[in-house]
Biopython code that builds the backbone (N, CA, C, O; Angstrom):
import numpy as np
from Bio.PDB.StructureBuilder import StructureBuilder

atoms = [
    (1, "MET", "N", (46.583, 38.413, -26.300)),
    (1, "MET", "CA", (47.218, 39.659, -25.971)),
    (1, "MET", "C", (46.170, 40.707, -25.673)),
    (1, "MET", "O", (45.131, 40.756, -26.331)),
    (2, "THR", "N", (46.430, 41.534, -24.698)),
    (2, "THR", "CA", (45.598, 42.695, -24.440)),
    (2, "THR", "C", (46.290, 43.883, -25.057)),
    (2, "THR", "O", (47.442, 44.167, -24.728)),
    (3, "ALA", "N", (45.621, 44.575, -25.934)),
    (3, "ALA", "CA", (46.257, 45.653, -26.685)),
    (3, "ALA", "C", (45.831, 47.025, -26.175)),
    (3, "ALA", "O", (45.618, 47.936, -26.975)),
    (4, "HIS", "N", (45.703, 47.190, -24.863)),
    (4, "HIS", "CA", (45.319, 48.494, -24.322)),
    (4, "HIS", "C", (46.372, 49.531, -24.652)),
    (4, "HIS", "O", (47.551, 49.328, -24.361)),
    (5, "ALA", "N", (45.968, 50.637, -25.256)),
    (5, "ALA", "CA", (46.914, 51.675, -25.626)),
    (5, "ALA", "C", (47.604, 52.265, -24.404)),
    (5, "ALA", "O", (48.745, 52.718, -24.504)),
    (6, "GLU", "N", (46.929, 52.270, -23.237)),
    (6, "GLU", "CA", (47.562, 52.801, -22.031)),
    (6, "GLU", "C", (48.770, 51.956, -21.637)),
    (6, "GLU", "O", (49.716, 52.470, -21.040)),
    (7, "LEU", "N", (48.749, 50.667, -21.965)),
    (7, "LEU", "CA", (49.857, 49.788, -21.624)),
    (7, "LEU", "C", (51.021, 49.955, -22.583)),
    (7, "LEU", "O", (52.142, 49.548, -22.276)),
    (8, "TYR", "N", (50.772, 50.543, -23.732)),
    (8, "TYR", "CA", (51.785, 50.718, -24.761)),
    (8, "TYR", "C", (51.808, 52.179, -25.215)),
    (8, "TYR", "O", (51.440, 52.479, -26.351)),
    (9, "PRO", "N", (52.237, 53.088, -24.335)),
    (9, "PRO", "CA", (52.164, 54.513, -24.697)),
    (9, "PRO", "C", (53.028, 54.892, -25.891)),
    (9, "PRO", "O", (52.782, 55.915, -26.530)),
    (10, "GLN", "N", (54.043, 54.076, -26.203)),
    (10, "GLN", "CA", (54.913, 54.387, -27.326)),
    (10, "GLN", "C", (54.243, 54.086, -28.660)),
    (10, "GLN", "O", (54.745, 54.509, -29.702)),
    (11, "MET", "N", (53.142, 53.377, -28.657)),
    (11, "MET", "CA", (52.483, 53.016, -29.909)),
    (11, "MET", "C", (51.755, 54.216, -30.505)),
    (11, "MET", "O", (51.139, 55.010, -29.794)),
    (12, "ASP", "N", (51.841, 54.323, -31.807)),
    (12, "ASP", "CA", (51.179, 55.384, -32.544)),
    (12, "ASP", "C", (50.038, 54.737, -33.328)),
    (12, "ASP", "O", (50.194, 54.408, -34.504)),
    (13, "TRP", "N", (48.905, 54.560, -32.679)),
    (13, "TRP", "CA", (47.782, 53.814, -33.253)),
    (13, "TRP", "C", (47.147, 54.560, -34.422)),
    (13, "TRP", "O", (46.893, 55.762, -34.346)),
    (14, "LEU", "N", (46.898, 53.829, -35.498)),
    (14, "LEU", "CA", (46.104, 54.288, -36.621)),
    (14, "LEU", "C", (44.729, 53.660, -36.435)),
    (14, "LEU", "O", (44.634, 52.448, -36.244)),
    (15, "LYS", "N", (43.670, 54.448, -36.487)),
    (15, "LYS", "CA", (42.322, 53.929, -36.256)),
    (15, "LYS", "C", (41.519, 53.941, -37.549)),
    (15, "LYS", "O", (41.501, 54.939, -38.270)),
    (16, "ALA", "N", (40.859, 52.834, -37.834)),
    (16, "ALA", "CA", (39.907, 52.731, -38.940)),
    (16, "ALA", "C", (38.560, 52.382, -38.306)),
    (16, "ALA", "O", (38.435, 51.353, -37.641)),
    (17, "ALA", "N", (37.567, 53.224, -38.509)),
    (17, "ALA", "CA", (36.285, 53.070, -37.827)),
    (17, "ALA", "C", (35.219, 52.488, -38.745)),
    (17, "ALA", "O", (35.196, 52.759, -39.946)),
    (18, "SER", "N", (34.340, 51.688, -38.160)),
    (18, "SER", "CA", (33.139, 51.218, -38.845)),
    (18, "SER", "C", (31.948, 51.619, -37.971)),
    (18, "SER", "O", (32.122, 52.314, -36.970)),
    (19, "LYS", "N", (30.765, 51.195, -38.335)),
    (19, "LYS", "CA", (29.574, 51.535, -37.550)),
    (19, "LYS", "C", (29.544, 50.818, -36.213)),
    (19, "LYS", "O", (28.940, 51.317, -35.263)),
    (20, "THR", "N", (30.191, 49.641, -36.116)),
    (20, "THR", "CA", (30.076, 48.831, -34.908)),
    (20, "THR", "C", (31.372, 48.616, -34.139)),
    (20, "THR", "O", (31.321, 48.250, -32.965)),
    (21, "PHE", "N", (32.532, 48.829, -34.753)),
    (21, "PHE", "CA", (33.793, 48.605, -34.058)),
    (21, "PHE", "C", (34.876, 49.505, -34.634)),
    (21, "PHE", "O", (34.704, 50.106, -35.695)),
    (22, "ASN", "N", (35.990, 49.589, -33.921)),
    (22, "ASN", "CA", (37.178, 50.292, -34.399)),
    (22, "ASN", "C", (38.304, 49.283, -34.572)),
    (22, "ASN", "O", (38.515, 48.427, -33.712)),
    (23, "LEU", "N", (39.019, 49.383, -35.673)),
    (23, "LEU", "CA", (40.208, 48.579, -35.948)),
    (23, "LEU", "C", (41.405, 49.486, -35.727)),
    (23, "LEU", "O", (41.480, 50.571, -36.304)),
    (24, "TRP", "N", (42.356, 49.040, -34.883)),
    (24, "TRP", "CA", (43.532, 49.828, -34.528)),
    (24, "TRP", "C", (44.773, 49.115, -35.046)),
    (24, "TRP", "O", (44.869, 47.892, -34.951)),
    (25, "ILE", "N", (45.731, 49.872, -35.595)),
    (25, "ILE", "CA", (46.949, 49.278, -36.133)),
    (25, "ILE", "C", (48.139, 50.155, -35.741)),
    (25, "ILE", "O", (48.092, 51.380, -35.857)),
    (26, "ASP", "N", (49.198, 49.506, -35.277)),
    (26, "ASP", "CA", (50.471, 50.182, -35.042)),
    (26, "ASP", "C", (51.525, 49.354, -35.761)),
    (26, "ASP", "O", (51.686, 48.166, -35.481)),
    (27, "ALA", "N", (52.237, 49.977, -36.683)),
    (27, "ALA", "CA", (53.274, 49.274, -37.449)),
    (27, "ALA", "C", (54.587, 50.020, -37.292)),
    (27, "ALA", "O", (54.665, 51.228, -37.515)),
    (28, "GLU", "N", (55.617, 49.280, -36.904)),
    (28, "GLU", "CA", (56.947, 49.860, -36.758)),
    (28, "GLU", "C", (57.908, 49.104, -37.660)),
    (28, "GLU", "O", (57.977, 47.875, -37.611)),
    (29, "GLY", "N", (58.646, 49.833, -38.480)),
    (29, "GLY", "CA", (59.596, 49.201, -39.371)),
    (29, "GLY", "C", (59.850, 50.083, -40.570)),
    (29, "GLY", "O", (59.384, 51.223, -40.597)),
    (30, "PRO", "N", (60.558, 49.606, -41.545)),
    (30, "PRO", "CA", (61.199, 48.290, -41.604)),
    (30, "PRO", "C", (62.528, 48.278, -40.852)),
    (30, "PRO", "O", (63.181, 49.309, -40.696)),
    (31, "PHE", "N", (62.914, 47.085, -40.389)),
    (31, "PHE", "CA", (64.155, 46.876, -39.672)),
    (31, "PHE", "C", (64.963, 45.773, -40.345)),
    (31, "PHE", "O", (64.397, 44.791, -40.825)),
    (32, "GLY", "N", (66.269, 45.930, -40.382)),
    (32, "GLY", "CA", (67.163, 44.863, -40.828)),
    (32, "GLY", "C", (67.115, 44.569, -42.311)),
    (32, "GLY", "O", (66.393, 45.208, -43.075)),
    (33, "SER", "N", (67.907, 43.582, -42.693)),
    (33, "SER", "CA", (68.030, 43.229, -44.106)),
    (33, "SER", "C", (66.779, 42.550, -44.655)),
    (33, "SER", "O", (66.558, 42.561, -45.866)),
    (34, "GLY", "N", (65.966, 41.964, -43.795)),
    (34, "GLY", "CA", (64.726, 41.333, -44.241)),
    (34, "GLY", "C", (63.555, 42.285, -44.288)),
    (34, "GLY", "O", (62.431, 41.876, -44.576)),
    (35, "LYS", "N", (63.808, 43.569, -44.003)),
    (35, "LYS", "CA", (62.747, 44.586, -44.000)),
    (35, "LYS", "C", (61.589, 44.151, -43.108)),
    (35, "LYS", "O", (60.433, 44.164, -43.531)),
    (36, "TYR", "N", (61.907, 43.763, -41.865)),
    (36, "TYR", "CA", (60.896, 43.277, -40.931)),
    (36, "TYR", "C", (60.077, 44.406, -40.334)),
    (36, "TYR", "O", (60.585, 45.501, -40.094)),
    (37, "TRP", "N", (58.807, 44.127, -40.099)),
    (37, "TRP", "CA", (57.876, 45.049, -39.454)),
    (37, "TRP", "C", (57.303, 44.373, -38.218)),
    (37, "TRP", "O", (56.990, 43.183, -38.246)),
    (38, "ASN", "N", (57.164, 45.130, -37.132)),
    (38, "ASN", "CA", (56.429, 44.699, -35.941)),
    (38, "ASN", "C", (55.055, 45.343, -36.024)),
    (38, "ASN", "O", (54.943, 46.566, -36.113)),
    (39, "ILE", "N", (54.016, 44.528, -35.996)),
    (39, "ILE", "CA", (52.658, 45.023, -36.200)),
    (39, "ILE", "C", (51.781, 44.614, -35.032)),
    (39, "ILE", "O", (51.754, 43.447, -34.641)),
    (40, "ALA", "N", (51.061, 45.584, -34.476)),
    (40, "ALA", "CA", (50.057, 45.324, -33.449)),
    (40, "ALA", "C", (48.701, 45.676, -34.047)),
    (40, "ALA", "O", (48.536, 46.745, -34.634)),
    (41, "VAL", "N", (47.738, 44.780, -33.898)),
    (41, "VAL", "CA", (46.388, 44.978, -34.409)),
    (41, "VAL", "C", (45.437, 44.867, -33.235)),
    (41, "VAL", "O", (45.470, 43.878, -32.503)),
    (42, "GLY", "N", (44.596, 45.860, -33.043)),
    (42, "GLY", "CA", (43.655, 45.843, -31.937)),
    (42, "GLY", "C", (42.234, 46.099, -32.402)),
    (42, "GLY", "O", (42.001, 46.652, -33.477)),
    (43, "LEU", "N", (41.287, 45.684, -31.569)),
    (43, "LEU", "CA", (39.872, 45.942, -31.808)),
    (43, "LEU", "C", (39.283, 46.597, -30.576)),
    (43, "LEU", "O", (39.732, 46.361, -29.455)),
    (44, "SER", "N", (38.280, 47.418, -30.795)),
    (44, "SER", "CA", (37.543, 47.995, -29.685)),
    (44, "SER", "C", (36.112, 48.230, -30.119)),
    (44, "SER", "O", (35.791, 48.219, -31.307)),
    (45, "GLY", "N", (35.263, 48.442, -29.130)),
    (45, "GLY", "CA", (33.897, 48.838, -29.429)),
    (45, "GLY", "C", (33.887, 50.238, -30.016)),
    (45, "GLY", "O", (34.865, 50.975, -29.893)),
    (46, "LYS", "N", (32.804, 50.600, -30.641)),
    (46, "LYS", "CA", (32.694, 51.883, -31.323)),
    (46, "LYS", "C", (32.947, 53.059, -30.390)),
    (46, "LYS", "O", (33.535, 54.057, -30.808)),
    (47, "ARG", "N", (32.519, 52.964, -29.145)),
    (47, "ARG", "CA", (32.629, 54.088, -28.217)),
    (47, "ARG", "C", (33.914, 54.071, -27.396)),
    (47, "ARG", "O", (34.163, 55.001, -26.629)),
    (48, "GLU", "N", (34.731, 53.033, -27.542)),
    (48, "GLU", "CA", (35.973, 52.949, -26.793)),
    (48, "GLU", "C", (37.063, 53.740, -27.519)),
    (48, "GLU", "O", (37.091, 53.795, -28.749)),
    (49, "THR", "N", (37.946, 54.341, -26.750)),
    (49, "THR", "CA", (38.962, 55.220, -27.331)),
    (49, "THR", "C", (40.328, 54.562, -27.461)),
    (49, "THR", "O", (41.272, 55.186, -27.945)),
    (50, "THR", "N", (40.443, 53.300, -27.031)),
    (50, "THR", "CA", (41.683, 52.547, -27.176)),
    (50, "THR", "C", (41.340, 51.095, -27.477)),
    (50, "THR", "O", (40.227, 50.661, -27.182)),
    (51, "PRO", "N", (42.262, 50.335, -28.053)),
    (51, "PRO", "CA", (42.015, 48.912, -28.300)),
    (51, "PRO", "C", (41.831, 48.157, -26.990)),
    (51, "PRO", "O", (42.484, 48.458, -25.990)),
    (52, "THR", "N", (40.935, 47.174, -27.005)),
    (52, "THR", "CA", (40.691, 46.361, -25.813)),
    (52, "THR", "C", (41.171, 44.926, -25.977)),
    (52, "THR", "O", (41.293, 44.202, -24.989)),
    (53, "ARG", "N", (41.443, 44.508, -27.195)),
    (53, "ARG", "CA", (41.979, 43.172, -27.454)),
    (53, "ARG", "C", (42.688, 43.214, -28.804)),
    (53, "ARG", "O", (42.429, 44.094, -29.624)),
    (54, "GLY", "N", (43.593, 42.247, -29.027)),
    (54, "GLY", "CA", (44.291, 42.254, -30.297)),
    (54, "GLY", "C", (45.399, 41.233, -30.367)),
    (54, "GLY", "O", (45.495, 40.340, -29.525)),
    (55, "VAL", "N", (46.231, 41.371, -31.372)),
    (55, "VAL", "CA", (47.352, 40.470, -31.604)),
    (55, "VAL", "C", (48.561, 41.279, -32.060)),
    (55, "VAL", "O", (48.428, 42.393, -32.567)),
    (56, "CYS", "N", (49.742, 40.696, -31.870)),
    (56, "CYS", "CA", (50.983, 41.277, -32.377)),
    (56, "CYS", "C", (51.678, 40.233, -33.239)),
    (56, "CYS", "O", (51.608, 39.040, -32.944)),
    (57, "PHE", "N", (52.338, 40.665, -34.286)),
    (57, "PHE", "CA", (53.112, 39.735, -35.099)),
    (57, "PHE", "C", (54.230, 40.489, -35.809)),
    (57, "PHE", "O", (54.237, 41.719, -35.868)),
    (58, "MET", "N", (55.169, 39.723, -36.344)),
    (58, "MET", "CA", (56.270, 40.273, -37.125)),
    (58, "MET", "C", (56.162, 39.696, -38.534)),
    (58, "MET", "O", (55.841, 38.521, -38.710)),
    (59, "THR", "N", (56.428, 40.525, -39.523)),
    (59, "THR", "CA", (56.378, 40.076, -40.903)),
    (59, "THR", "C", (57.499, 40.733, -41.693)),
    (59, "THR", "O", (57.986, 41.799, -41.316)),
    (60, "SER", "N", (57.901, 40.115, -42.762)),
    (60, "SER", "CA", (58.923, 40.674, -43.630)),
    (60, "SER", "C", (58.254, 41.372, -44.808)),
    (60, "SER", "O", (57.300, 40.861, -45.393)),
    (61, "ALA", "N", (58.768, 42.537, -45.138)),
    (61, "ALA", "CA", (58.232, 43.296, -46.264)),
    (61, "ALA", "C", (59.132, 43.189, -47.494)),
    (61, "ALA", "O", (58.994, 43.970, -48.436)),
    (62, "LEU", "N", (60.041, 42.236, -47.487)),
    (62, "LEU", "CA", (60.987, 42.108, -48.579)),
    (62, "LEU", "C", (60.275, 41.985, -49.926)),
    (62, "LEU", "O", (60.713, 42.583, -50.908)),
    (63, "GLY", "N", (59.196, 41.227, -49.985)),
    (63, "GLY", "CA", (58.438, 41.067, -51.223)),
    (63, "GLY", "C", (57.751, 42.340, -51.675)),
    (63, "GLY", "O", (57.447, 42.483, -52.859)),
    (64, "TRP", "N", (57.499, 43.265, -50.768)),
    (64, "TRP", "CA", (56.824, 44.516, -51.113)),
    (64, "TRP", "C", (57.698, 45.418, -51.968)),
    (64, "TRP", "O", (57.199, 46.353, -52.595)),
    (65, "LEU", "N", (58.985, 45.150, -51.999)),
    (65, "LEU", "CA", (59.886, 46.003, -52.771)),
    (65, "LEU", "C", (59.545, 45.986, -54.253)),
    (65, "LEU", "O", (59.972, 46.869, -54.997)),
    (66, "THR", "N", (58.782, 44.992, -54.688)),
    (66, "THR", "CA", (58.413, 44.896, -56.102)),
    (66, "THR", "C", (57.107, 45.624, -56.421)),
    (66, "THR", "O", (56.669, 45.627, -57.571)),
    (67, "LEU", "N", (56.483, 46.238, -55.420)),
    (67, "LEU", "CA", (55.212, 46.930, -55.651)),
    (67, "LEU", "C", (55.477, 48.344, -56.155)),
    (67, "LEU", "O", (55.486, 49.293, -55.371)),
    (68, "GLN", "N", (55.689, 48.482, -57.433)),
    (68, "GLN", "CA", (56.044, 49.772, -58.013)),
    (68, "GLN", "C", (54.908, 50.790, -57.943)),
    (68, "GLN", "O", (55.164, 51.994, -57.936)),
    (69, "HIS", "N", (53.658, 50.330, -57.890)),
    (69, "HIS", "CA", (52.505, 51.238, -57.826)),
    (69, "HIS", "C", (52.575, 52.121, -56.583)),
    (69, "HIS", "O", (52.100, 53.256, -56.618)),
    (70, "PHE", "N", (53.150, 51.636, -55.494)),
    (70, "PHE", "CA", (53.216, 52.369, -54.246)),
    (70, "PHE", "C", (54.579, 53.027, -54.055)),
    (70, "PHE", "O", (55.005, 53.246, -52.921)),
    (71, "LYS", "N", (55.253, 53.338, -55.130)),
    (71, "LYS", "CA", (56.623, 53.852, -55.068)),
    (71, "LYS", "C", (56.751, 55.096, -54.184)),
    (71, "LYS", "O", (57.687, 55.188, -53.389)),
    (72, "ASP", "N", (55.835, 56.044, -54.306)),
    (72, "ASP", "CA", (55.965, 57.307, -53.588)),
    (72, "ASP", "C", (54.937, 57.499, -52.474)),
    (72, "ASP", "O", (54.827, 58.594, -51.923)),
    (73, "VAL", "N", (54.191, 56.463, -52.139)),
    (73, "VAL", "CA", (53.199, 56.572, -51.062)),
    (73, "VAL", "C", (53.322, 55.365, -50.139)),
    (73, "VAL", "O", (53.826, 54.312, -50.528)),
    (74, "ALA", "N", (52.857, 55.540, -48.929)),
    (74, "ALA", "CA", (52.883, 54.440, -47.966)),
    (74, "ALA", "C", (51.815, 53.401, -48.309)),
    (74, "ALA", "O", (50.742, 53.733, -48.814)),
    (75, "LEU", "N", (52.131, 52.147, -48.026)),
    (75, "LEU", "CA", (51.139, 51.096, -48.219)),
    (75, "LEU", "C", (50.041, 51.237, -47.171)),
    (75, "LEU", "O", (50.342, 51.520, -46.011)),
    (76, "PRO", "N", (48.789, 51.050, -47.541)),
    (76, "PRO", "CA", (47.706, 51.153, -46.556)),
    (76, "PRO", "C", (47.673, 49.925, -45.650)),
    (76, "PRO", "O", (47.938, 48.811, -46.101)),
    (77, "TRP", "N", (47.348, 50.128, -44.377)),
    (77, "TRP", "CA", (47.225, 49.025, -43.418)),
    (77, "TRP", "C", (45.777, 48.606, -43.229)),
    (77, "TRP", "O", (45.509, 47.473, -42.828)),
    (78, "ALA", "N", (44.848, 49.497, -43.510)),
    (78, "ALA", "CA", (43.430, 49.181, -43.342)),
    (78, "ALA", "C", (42.642, 49.969, -44.374)),
    (78, "ALA", "O", (42.973, 51.106, -44.707)),
    (79, "ASP", "N", (41.587, 49.330, -44.871)),
    (79, "ASP", "CA", (40.706, 49.998, -45.819)),
    (79, "ASP", "C", (39.435, 49.173, -45.928)),
    (79, "ASP", "O", (39.423, 47.989, -45.594)),
    (80, "VAL", "N", (38.371, 49.802, -46.395)),
    (80, "VAL", "CA", (37.128, 49.080, -46.674)),
    (80, "VAL", "C", (37.282, 48.482, -48.065)),
    (80, "VAL", "O", (37.294, 49.204, -49.062)),
    (81, "LEU", "N", (37.401, 47.156, -48.127)),
    (81, "LEU", "CA", (37.701, 46.492, -49.391)),
    (81, "LEU", "C", (36.493, 45.915, -50.110)),
    (81, "LEU", "O", (36.556, 45.642, -51.309)),
    (82, "ASP", "N", (35.389, 45.728, -49.384)),
    (82, "ASP", "CA", (34.241, 45.067, -50.007)),
    (82, "ASP", "C", (32.942, 45.869, -49.898)),
    (82, "ASP", "O", (31.857, 45.294, -49.980)),
    (83, "SER", "N", (33.037, 47.158, -49.719)),
    (83, "SER", "CA", (31.896, 48.079, -49.721)),
    (83, "SER", "C", (30.878, 47.822, -48.607)),
    (83, "SER", "O", (29.729, 48.251, -48.718)),
    (84, "ASP", "N", (31.280, 47.129, -47.532)),
    (84, "ASP", "CA", (30.341, 46.882, -46.445)),
    (84, "ASP", "C", (30.459, 47.915, -45.322)),
    (84, "ASP", "O", (29.724, 47.848, -44.336)),
    (85, "GLY", "N", (31.387, 48.875, -45.470)),
    (85, "GLY", "CA", (31.562, 49.913, -44.481)),
    (85, "GLY", "C", (32.430, 49.508, -43.303)),
    (85, "GLY", "O", (32.629, 50.309, -42.390)),
    (86, "LYS", "N", (32.957, 48.277, -43.296)),
    (86, "LYS", "CA", (33.804, 47.795, -42.211)),
    (86, "LYS", "C", (35.249, 47.690, -42.716)),
    (86, "LYS", "O", (35.497, 47.067, -43.748)),
    (87, "PRO", "N", (36.201, 48.295, -41.997)),
    (87, "PRO", "CA", (37.597, 48.230, -42.461)),
    (87, "PRO", "C", (38.187, 46.845, -42.310)),
    (87, "PRO", "O", (37.925, 46.155, -41.324)),
    (88, "GLU", "N", (38.985, 46.436, -43.285)),
    (88, "GLU", "CA", (39.707, 45.167, -43.232)),
    (88, "GLU", "C", (41.193, 45.457, -43.054)),
    (88, "GLU", "O", (41.704, 46.462, -43.549)),
    (89, "LEU", "N", (41.873, 44.576, -42.352)),
    (89, "LEU", "CA", (43.306, 44.658, -42.169)),
    (89, "LEU", "C", (43.983, 44.207, -43.458)),
    (89, "LEU", "O", (43.616, 43.174, -44.018)),
    (90, "ILE", "N", (44.962, 44.964, -43.933)),
    (90, "ILE", "CA", (45.691, 44.609, -45.149)),
    (90, "ILE", "C", (47.115, 44.235, -44.738)),
    (90, "ILE", "O", (47.860, 45.080, -44.243)),
    (91, "VAL", "N", (47.490, 42.987, -44.939)),
    (91, "VAL", "CA", (48.850, 42.533, -44.638)),
    (91, "VAL", "C", (49.399, 41.844, -45.874)),
    (91, "VAL", "O", (50.536, 41.374, -45.864)),
]
sb = StructureBuilder()
sb.init_structure("model")
sb.init_model(0)
sb.init_chain("A")
sb.init_seg("    ")
for serial, (resi, resn, name, xyz) in enumerate(atoms, 1):
    if name == "N":
        sb.init_residue(resn, " ", resi, " ")
    sb.init_atom(name, np.array(xyz, "f"), 0.0, 1.0, " ", f" {name:<3s}", serial, name[0])
structure = sb.get_structure()
C-alpha cells in the first residue's frame, strides 16, 4: 500500500518522530458490536511531510474494554518503549 496523505485527505494523521524516520498513524473507530478499528500505519523519511509507504488493517478492540487503567484517557498508538528514541507502533 502507498500511504500518501495527499491520496487520503480525510485521514487525520498522528505523527511520532525519531531522529531518522517518522511513524504516521490514522485510527478510525470504534465501529459496530465488535468495536472494530480501521488503522493506517505509514512511514516516511525524517524530512518528508507525509507518509510514503505503509499498511492498513482492521482490528477489534473488544478486549480493550477490560483495560481499566485507561478509563478516562485514550490509548496511545505510538510511543518510545525501549529508550532508543524511535517510536514503536502499539496495537
